LOLOTOR-629893 format. One line per 5 residues: number of its first residue (from 1); for each residue x negated, y, z of C-alpha. Coordinates in nm, 4 decimals. Layout:
N
NUM = X/Y/Z ~ ... $
This chain:
473
1 = -2.5636/14.5480/8.0804 ~ -2.5126/14.4530/8.3938 ~ -2.5865/14.8228/8.5509 ~ -2.4588/14.8869/8.8677 ~ -2.4240/15.2094/9.0307 $
6 = -2.4836/15.3045/9.3922 ~ -2.2885/15.6349/9.4513 ~ -2.4169/15.6379/9.8355 ~ -2.7618/15.6213/9.7379 ~ -3.0051/15.9284/9.7736 $
11 = -3.1248/15.8952/9.4113 ~ -2.9148/16.0762/9.1518 ~ -2.6935/15.8916/8.8938 ~ -2.9010/15.9577/8.6204 ~ -3.2046/15.8377/8.7599 $
16 = -3.0505/15.5046/8.8742 ~ -2.9407/15.4500/8.4899 ~ -3.2902/15.5416/8.3626 ~ -3.4872/15.3295/8.6092 ~ -3.2617/15.0340/8.5428 $
21 = -3.3071/15.0516/8.1368 ~ -3.6519/15.1327/8.1697 ~ -3.7200/14.8347/8.3733 ~ -3.5096/14.6112/8.1568 ~ -3.7223/14.7300/7.8454 $
26 = -4.0553/14.6850/8.0341 ~ -3.9527/14.3023/8.1716 ~ -3.8372/14.2047/7.7906 ~ -3.4633/14.1714/7.8723 ~ -3.3826/14.4365/7.6270 $
31 = -3.5211/14.3580/7.3222 ~ -3.6926/14.6061/7.0460 ~ -3.4422/14.7671/6.7900 ~ -3.1394/14.7038/7.0441 ~ -2.9110/14.9662/6.9893 $
36 = -2.7779/15.0905/7.3545 ~ -2.4184/15.1548/7.4337 ~ -2.3031/15.5076/7.3220 ~ -2.3193/15.7698/7.5961 ~ -1.9443/15.7939/7.5803 $
41 = -1.9124/15.4360/7.6181 ~ -2.1515/15.3706/7.8884 ~ -1.9921/15.6962/8.0648 ~ -1.6749/15.5150/8.0394 ~ -1.7882/15.2124/8.1797 $
46 = -1.9707/15.3350/8.4562 ~ -1.7037/15.5852/8.5435 ~ -1.9173/15.8605/8.5260 ~ -1.9980/16.2174/8.3373 ~ -2.1337/16.1548/7.9523 $
51 = -2.3768/16.4461/8.0934 ~ -2.5022/16.2096/8.3594 ~ -2.5701/15.9202/8.0645 ~ -2.7255/16.1668/7.7999 ~ -2.9595/16.2911/8.0814 $
56 = -3.0898/15.9182/8.1505 ~ -3.1230/15.8695/7.7679 ~ -3.3008/16.1939/7.6714 ~ -3.5512/16.0862/7.9646 ~ -3.6019/15.7551/7.8391 $
61 = -3.6447/15.9011/7.4712 ~ -3.8975/16.1704/7.6238 ~ -4.1106/15.9009/7.7560 ~ -4.1119/15.6960/7.4403 ~ -3.8834/15.3805/7.5693 $
66 = -3.6190/15.4902/7.2989 ~ -3.5771/15.6410/6.9766 ~ -3.3252/15.8004/6.8166 ~ -3.1774/15.8209/6.4478 ~ -2.9252/16.0403/6.3281 $
71 = -2.5474/15.8671/6.3302 ~ -2.7290/15.5546/6.5039 ~ -2.7728/15.6397/6.8503 ~ -3.0205/15.5329/7.0953 ~ -3.2595/15.2446/6.9837 $
76 = -3.5179/15.0378/7.1955 ~ -3.8575/15.1524/7.0690 ~ -4.1028/14.8577/6.9908 ~ -4.3705/14.8313/7.3112 ~ -4.6695/14.7092/7.2174 $
81 = -4.7139/14.3392/7.1920 ~ -5.0612/14.2871/7.3606 ~ -5.0394/14.0922/7.6976 ~ -5.2696/14.3410/7.8851 ~ -5.2293/14.1534/8.2370 $
86 = -5.3344/13.8284/8.0737 ~ -5.6182/13.9748/7.8066 ~ -5.7873/14.1735/8.1066 ~ -5.7098/14.0020/8.4542 ~ -5.8534/14.3081/8.6332 $
91 = -5.5808/14.5302/8.5155 ~ -5.3416/14.3958/8.7739 ~ -5.5658/14.5357/9.0399 ~ -5.3910/14.8433/9.2085 ~ -5.4610/15.0521/9.5061 $
96 = -5.2133/15.0074/9.7873 ~ -5.0485/15.3629/9.8726 ~ -5.0859/15.4652/10.1983 ~ -4.8131/15.7534/10.2748 ~ -4.9505/16.1078/10.4756 $
101 = -4.9547/16.0527/10.8482 ~ -4.8358/16.3830/10.8734 ~ -4.5579/16.4936/10.6767 ~ -5.8340/18.6594/7.3990 ~ -6.1606/18.7653/7.5003 $
106 = -6.2395/19.1454/7.3334 ~ -6.1513/19.4962/7.4121 ~ -5.8594/19.5273/7.6511 ~ -5.5266/19.6987/7.4731 ~ -5.3211/19.8602/7.7604 $
111 = -4.9436/19.8866/7.7421 ~ -4.8759/19.5563/7.5790 ~ -4.6203/19.3177/7.6636 ~ -4.8141/19.0129/7.7154 ~ -4.6801/18.6777/7.6147 $
116 = -4.9543/18.5018/7.7793 ~ -4.9341/18.1057/7.8020 ~ -5.1574/18.1211/8.0944 ~ -5.0235/18.3856/8.3433 ~ -4.7571/18.2790/8.6195 $
121 = -4.5053/18.5045/8.7944 ~ -4.6788/18.6364/9.0895 ~ -4.4120/18.8748/9.1986 ~ -4.2150/18.5345/9.3169 ~ -4.4845/18.4231/9.5104 $
126 = -4.4034/18.3330/9.8788 ~ -4.5945/18.5865/10.0469 ~ -4.4104/18.6031/10.3652 ~ -4.4205/18.2436/10.4514 ~ -4.8169/18.2315/10.3197 $
131 = -4.8792/18.5260/10.5866 ~ -4.6693/18.3179/10.8311 ~ -4.8711/18.0103/10.8195 ~ -5.2158/18.1828/10.8109 ~ -5.1276/18.3324/11.1460 $
136 = -5.0833/18.0134/11.2509 ~ -5.3983/17.8582/11.1347 ~ -5.5980/18.1469/11.2894 ~ -5.4063/18.1466/11.6091 ~ -5.5493/18.0844/11.9506 $
141 = -5.8974/18.1360/11.8125 ~ -5.9503/17.8138/11.6653 ~ -6.3501/17.7761/11.6160 ~ -6.2743/17.4544/11.3727 ~ -6.1322/17.6806/11.0919 $
146 = -6.4855/17.8157/11.0759 ~ -6.6589/17.4472/11.0559 ~ -6.7824/17.3081/10.7368 ~ -6.5371/17.0252/10.7904 ~ -6.4810/16.7026/10.5607 $
151 = -6.6906/16.7059/10.2458 ~ -6.4561/16.5252/10.0485 ~ -6.1810/16.7928/10.1767 ~ -5.9735/16.8181/10.5072 ~ -5.8045/16.4606/10.5327 $
156 = -5.4645/16.6171/10.6532 ~ -5.4854/16.8058/10.3007 ~ -5.5556/16.4868/10.1235 ~ -5.2899/16.2931/10.3325 ~ -5.0263/16.5573/10.1665 $
161 = -5.1895/16.5578/9.8255 ~ -5.1624/16.1871/9.8210 ~ -4.7860/16.1807/9.9491 ~ -4.6856/16.4577/9.6979 ~ -4.8362/16.2665/9.3711 $
166 = -4.7106/15.9429/9.4942 ~ -4.3535/16.1157/9.5043 ~ -4.3618/16.3638/9.2186 ~ -4.5832/16.1960/8.9602 ~ -4.6185/15.8336/9.0710 $
171 = -4.9903/15.8359/9.1234 ~ -5.1158/15.5255/9.2941 ~ -5.3794/15.6754/9.5244 ~ -5.4784/15.6941/9.9052 ~ -5.6309/15.9878/10.0817 $
176 = -5.9707/15.7936/10.0554 ~ -5.9670/15.8115/9.6949 ~ -5.9156/16.2000/9.6528 ~ -6.1678/16.4670/9.6350 ~ -6.0821/16.8332/9.6776 $
181 = -6.2739/17.0901/9.5035 ~ -6.2523/17.4797/9.4032 ~ -6.0862/17.4218/9.0821 ~ -6.0800/17.1626/8.8335 ~ -6.4057/17.3173/8.6843 $
186 = -6.6248/17.2128/8.9956 ~ -6.4431/16.8510/8.9983 ~ -6.5347/16.7904/8.6230 ~ -6.8821/16.8696/8.7075 ~ -6.9064/16.6488/9.0261 $
191 = -6.7655/16.3733/8.7677 ~ -7.0456/16.4339/8.4857 ~ -7.3152/16.3902/8.7943 ~ -7.1123/16.0824/8.8825 ~ -7.1066/15.9214/8.5396 $
196 = -7.3924/16.0519/8.3960 ~ -7.4355/16.1710/8.0201 ~ -7.1904/15.9960/7.8318 ~ -6.9943/16.0410/7.4837 ~ -6.6574/16.2005/7.5503 $
201 = -6.3455/16.2046/7.3123 ~ -6.1759/16.5733/7.3359 ~ -5.8198/16.6135/7.1812 ~ -5.8230/16.8446/6.8737 ~ -5.6625/17.0792/6.9364 $
206 = -5.7290/17.0972/7.2936 ~ -5.8555/17.2512/7.5973 ~ -6.1372/17.5182/7.5254 ~ -6.2500/17.5204/7.8995 ~ -6.2920/17.1374/7.9084 $
211 = -6.4953/17.1405/7.5733 ~ -6.6954/17.4249/7.7610 ~ -6.7812/17.2181/8.0633 ~ -6.8872/16.9010/7.8686 ~ -7.1019/17.0940/7.6564 $
216 = -7.2727/17.2773/7.9522 ~ -7.3649/16.9162/8.0625 ~ -7.4820/16.8141/7.7615 ~ -7.2253/16.5501/7.6812 ~ -7.2008/16.3942/7.3277 $
221 = -6.8500/16.5279/7.2056 ~ -6.6255/16.3934/6.9700 ~ -6.3066/16.5676/6.8646 ~ -5.9987/16.3468/6.8162 ~ -5.7427/16.4756/6.5991 $
226 = -5.3672/16.4700/6.7467 ~ -5.0758/16.2926/6.5826 ~ -4.6925/16.3165/6.6926 ~ -4.8147/16.0995/7.0100 ~ -5.1021/16.2468/7.1198 $
231 = -5.4733/16.1398/7.0557 ~ -5.5082/15.9229/6.7298 ~ -5.5937/15.5780/6.8958 ~ -5.7464/15.4541/6.5563 ~ -5.9805/15.7600/6.5318 $
236 = -6.0815/15.6896/6.8792 ~ -6.1605/15.3584/6.8032 ~ -6.3751/15.4315/6.5202 ~ -6.5779/15.6934/6.7671 ~ -6.8243/15.6173/7.0365 $
241 = -6.6390/15.7359/7.3082 ~ -6.6885/15.5891/7.6380 ~ -6.4663/15.8721/7.8223 ~ -6.1474/16.0194/7.6656 ~ -6.0332/16.3513/7.8088 $
246 = -5.6098/16.3745/7.7915 ~ -5.3216/16.5725/7.8711 ~ -5.0587/16.3414/7.8256 ~ -4.7677/16.4682/8.0384 ~ -4.7606/16.8277/7.8417 $
251 = -5.0682/16.8339/7.6106 ~ -5.2404/17.2095/7.5897 ~ -5.1689/17.3606/7.3602 ~ -4.9216/17.1673/7.1566 ~ -4.7039/17.0401/7.4144 $
256 = -4.6541/16.6931/7.3015 ~ -4.5849/16.4204/7.5626 ~ -4.7566/16.0891/7.5246 ~ -4.5225/15.8099/7.5037 ~ -4.5508/15.5127/7.6878 $
261 = -4.6567/15.3145/7.3618 ~ -4.9787/15.5220/7.3326 ~ -5.0517/15.5137/7.6939 ~ -5.0688/15.1036/7.7030 ~ -5.2473/15.1083/7.4088 $
266 = -5.5439/15.3962/7.5351 ~ -5.5743/15.1661/7.8629 ~ -5.6304/14.8615/7.6404 ~ -5.8936/15.0581/7.4755 ~ -6.0804/15.1512/7.8112 $
271 = -6.0727/14.7173/7.8924 ~ -6.2404/14.6713/7.5451 ~ -6.5901/14.7973/7.6534 ~ -6.7393/14.8262/8.0142 ~ -6.7739/15.1661/8.1618 $
276 = -6.4846/15.3204/7.9713 ~ -6.2137/15.5591/8.1481 ~ -5.9615/15.7912/8.1037 ~ -5.9676/16.1412/8.2236 ~ -5.6160/16.2423/8.2615 $
281 = -5.5975/16.6182/8.3281 ~ -5.2155/16.6605/8.4417 ~ -5.2204/17.0577/8.3636 ~ -4.8880/17.2195/8.3736 ~ -4.6951/16.9184/8.4665 $
286 = -4.4826/17.0840/8.7441 ~ -4.2623/17.2399/8.5338 ~ -4.0068/17.0122/8.3139 ~ -3.7017/17.1930/8.2781 ~ -3.4493/16.9205/8.1630 $
291 = -3.4343/16.5666/8.2937 ~ -3.7252/16.3948/8.5142 ~ -4.0945/16.4883/8.5480 ~ -4.2967/16.2723/8.2796 ~ -4.5052/16.0435/8.5021 $
296 = -4.8523/16.0491/8.5366 ~ -5.0426/15.7886/8.2973 ~ -5.2688/15.7142/8.5974 ~ -4.9961/15.5230/8.7605 ~ -5.0589/15.2530/8.4741 $
301 = -5.4010/15.1633/8.6100 ~ -5.5230/15.3552/8.8817 ~ -5.8512/15.1813/8.8202 ~ -5.9351/15.2989/8.4710 ~ -5.7631/15.6663/8.4977 $
306 = -5.9307/15.9304/8.6458 ~ -5.6840/16.1939/8.7541 ~ -5.7161/16.5471/8.8183 ~ -5.4588/16.8228/8.9198 ~ -5.4802/17.1548/9.0343 $
311 = -5.2598/17.4346/9.2356 ~ -5.3309/17.7088/9.0071 ~ -5.0182/17.7098/8.8426 ~ -4.7728/17.5911/9.0692 ~ -4.8628/17.8112/9.3417 $
316 = -5.1416/18.0767/9.2145 ~ -5.4881/18.0807/9.0637 ~ -5.6292/18.2677/9.3465 ~ -5.5685/17.9590/9.5548 ~ -5.8168/17.7693/9.3665 $
321 = -5.7779/17.4284/9.5266 ~ -5.8008/17.1401/9.2451 ~ -5.7971/16.7319/9.3568 ~ -5.9310/16.4375/9.1833 ~ -5.8337/16.0908/9.2398 $
326 = -6.0895/15.8141/9.1527 ~ -6.0596/15.4682/9.1076 ~ -6.1697/15.2341/9.3907 ~ -6.5307/15.1758/9.2001 ~ -6.5941/15.5062/9.1175 $
331 = -6.5170/15.6261/9.4562 ~ -6.7769/15.3654/9.5858 ~ -7.0253/15.5150/9.3699 ~ -6.9518/15.8722/9.5003 ~ -6.9568/15.7692/9.8423 $
336 = -7.3434/15.6450/9.7668 ~ -7.4679/15.8870/9.5552 ~ -7.2695/16.2379/9.5932 ~ -7.1337/16.2508/9.9533 ~ -7.3825/16.4760/10.0500 $
341 = -7.1880/16.7768/9.8543 ~ -7.0138/16.9689/10.0832 ~ -6.6327/17.0718/9.9906 ~ -6.6359/17.4165/9.8371 ~ -6.2662/17.5261/9.9524 $
346 = -6.2448/17.6680/10.2675 ~ -6.1288/17.5139/10.5502 ~ -5.8770/17.7554/10.6648 ~ -5.7394/17.7865/10.3352 ~ -5.7352/17.4042/10.3128 $
351 = -5.5670/17.4145/10.6584 ~ -5.2853/17.6966/10.5254 ~ -5.2047/17.4918/10.2241 ~ -5.1578/17.1464/10.4056 ~ -4.8824/17.3142/10.6215 $
356 = -4.7533/17.4943/10.2972 ~ -4.6675/17.1381/10.1555 ~ -4.6211/16.9562/10.4685 ~ -4.3301/17.1903/10.6221 ~ -4.1780/17.2247/10.2769 $
361 = -4.2808/17.5415/10.1406 ~ -4.4594/17.3799/9.8415 ~ -4.1099/17.2041/9.7464 ~ -3.8708/17.4820/9.7986 ~ -4.1259/17.7229/9.5975 $
366 = -4.1806/17.4716/9.3124 ~ -3.7339/17.4352/9.2824 ~ -3.7419/17.8057/9.2505 ~ -4.0089/17.8467/9.0350 ~ -3.8462/17.5746/8.7996 $
371 = -3.5458/17.7759/8.7674 ~ -3.7010/18.1237/8.7200 ~ -3.8914/17.9710/8.4392 ~ -3.6263/17.7784/8.2948 ~ -3.4117/18.1090/8.2760 $
376 = -3.6986/18.2934/8.1107 ~ -3.7678/18.0410/7.8531 ~ -3.4085/18.0307/7.7640 ~ -3.4316/18.4076/7.7280 ~ -3.7167/18.3535/7.5052 $
381 = -3.6059/18.1180/7.2705 ~ -3.2575/18.2981/7.2534 ~ -3.4468/18.6135/7.1489 ~ -3.6412/18.4656/6.8971 ~ -3.3429/18.2919/6.7147 $
386 = -3.1378/18.5946/6.7519 ~ -3.4004/18.8559/6.5944 ~ -3.6414/18.6729/6.3826 ~ -3.4450/18.4995/6.0940 ~ -3.7626/18.3152/5.9905 $
391 = -3.8756/18.1703/6.3066 ~ -3.9099/17.7929/6.4205 ~ -3.9715/17.7241/6.7863 ~ -4.1419/17.4045/6.9032 ~ -4.0809/17.3299/7.2755 $
396 = -4.0548/17.0357/7.4464 ~ -3.8553/17.1385/7.7940 ~ -4.1953/17.1701/7.9633 ~ -4.4520/17.4041/8.0513 ~ -4.4611/17.7801/8.0506 $
401 = -4.5151/17.8496/7.6850 ~ -4.3529/17.7595/7.3225 ~ -4.5110/17.7300/6.9882 ~ -4.3720/17.9831/6.7146 ~ -4.4193/18.0017/6.3481 $
406 = -4.3203/18.2158/6.1023 ~ -4.1969/18.1756/5.7578 ~ -4.4451/18.3066/5.4957 ~ -4.6594/18.4603/5.7721 ~ -5.0129/18.3567/5.8558 $
411 = -5.1280/18.3600/6.2185 ~ -5.3460/18.6577/6.1853 ~ -5.0288/18.8615/6.0442 ~ -4.8224/18.7569/6.3272 ~ -5.0959/18.8470/6.5804 $
416 = -5.1382/19.1909/6.3890 ~ -4.7961/19.2602/6.3463 ~ -4.7567/19.1953/6.7354 ~ -5.0421/19.4504/6.8321 ~ -4.9014/19.7128/6.6144 $
421 = -4.5655/19.6660/6.7907 ~ -4.7069/19.6623/7.1427 ~ -4.6726/19.2742/7.1965 ~ -4.9540/19.0344/7.2334 ~ -4.9304/18.6324/7.1067 $
426 = -5.2093/18.3921/7.1280 ~ -5.3438/18.2359/6.8346 ~ -5.3451/17.8411/6.8025 ~ -5.6404/17.7985/6.5629 ~ -5.8879/17.8960/6.8688 $
431 = -5.8063/17.5399/6.9923 ~ -5.9147/17.3643/6.7022 ~ -6.2827/17.2417/6.6269 ~ -6.2283/17.2231/6.2192 ~ -6.1452/17.5021/5.9897 $
436 = -5.9377/17.3101/5.7182 ~ -5.6284/17.2510/5.9441 ~ -5.3204/17.4744/5.8619 ~ -5.2756/17.7322/6.1760 ~ -5.0220/17.9638/6.1079 $
441 = -4.8773/17.8997/6.4465 ~ -4.8935/18.1467/6.7895 ~ -4.8641/18.0463/7.1556 ~ -4.5800/18.2391/7.3350 ~ -4.5870/18.2327/7.6974 $
446 = -4.3131/18.3581/7.9226 ~ -4.3979/18.2960/8.2908 ~ -4.5271/18.6290/8.4011 ~ -4.2997/18.8606/8.2021 ~ -3.9467/18.9928/8.3379 $
451 = -3.6466/18.9067/8.1459 ~ -3.5940/19.2847/7.9843 ~ -3.9441/19.2824/7.8887 ~ -3.8973/18.9257/7.7039 ~ -3.6235/19.0850/7.5040 $
456 = -3.7853/19.4063/7.4385 ~ -4.0956/19.2267/7.2956 ~ -3.9263/19.0183/7.0745 ~ -3.6888/19.2891/6.9396 ~ -3.9717/19.5235/6.9227 $
461 = -4.2050/19.2664/6.7213 ~ -3.9013/19.1964/6.4880 ~ -3.8526/19.5604/6.3649 ~ -4.2193/19.5584/6.3047 ~ -4.2065/19.2703/6.0885 $
466 = -3.8940/19.3906/5.9104 ~ -4.0736/19.7144/5.8489 ~ -4.3815/19.5970/5.7155 ~ -4.2292/19.3398/5.4834 ~ -3.9802/19.6406/5.3958 $
471 = -4.2691/19.8524/5.2955 ~ -4.5176/19.5966/5.1213 ~ -4.2057/19.5440/4.8546 $
């Protein structure tokens, strides 16, 4: 490989290696089943640290471009053979990017250490910065703050969201393609009005709230089982679905990362019948702790993927600002059919958020929270491994929870022992639509807890398990 490194470039060296190899694989210059140079050899050839090369290889592995076999090193994965560009010419269409102009139900049990997978660390919210921006927005008696504003969301905010998505998520869009709303639920409801009643495929296990929303719209719902790479493409093809709803970057609740091959197969499925679309819910995508963020699926084809994101995890749930990126054709239909809907986010909140992003507060906050959450995740995994000998932890270096199983214990036993020990875990079984799946796994979140509570919770749980098992002998 004639790989050249630019030490003066702003792009980190491991990203340069990653981008070069990825592009060589996609162009066919590095063939399927090719064994890449060992990390030691490539680091010596490039005169960079071995860790740098490992980080590049691991990112390619996470995205599905490489596979790794014990004793065989890193091998180029087989990408699908179909030439989508020739089979479906419209696949080539891309929206030109325009950069921003301005830069458990039930009774509440108190005093539990709550390992919630959905809560975040609000103690680290930048309150002072937010107050300062709010004062600026409301200064000089600005009457326009209290006007209705743009129905799609304020243009300045949409510019900042477009710029962020382009840089951080590789989403291809313009401010004109973005609709801002008070939560992803509202945007999905808008989408339902736009598309009309459809047959939709949902991941199994999958996001409960999404199912509830589509049920409320009387859509025909099909549950498609997942395999190690995401939604099972063969089962999807046998369904009657027109739309499929996915979380490819960090599936909830399993944490599966959909590799490039499966993504391309799903895009191809869209073109096999007129009117098919993918809804990409980019839930929890901001928090990846090793390597680069996994790119959004939307970047593969902005004309077939409807992209939905939110600031509820990256900033705070109460912000209630979500955004949807529509393909050009659907955007035209939205403007002709639904443009009379007013934006559901107050204009003042939009102005505050616009400044928060434009002036760099958002990026600094994300960086702090990644460091914060990475440390908590490491403490959680270390505590489980230290205290629970029969435990297995499943995690993919992303998101704000891990999955845990305990040898010879059912899901219900884990939950019950937890409550007795003063600890709350969360069942994975509620995310399944069928009853015949083996569900002995629990979700263990860490974002909202202090480090000492994480350690105490796992230690107390471990003691309760040991005591209960001893009493039952």
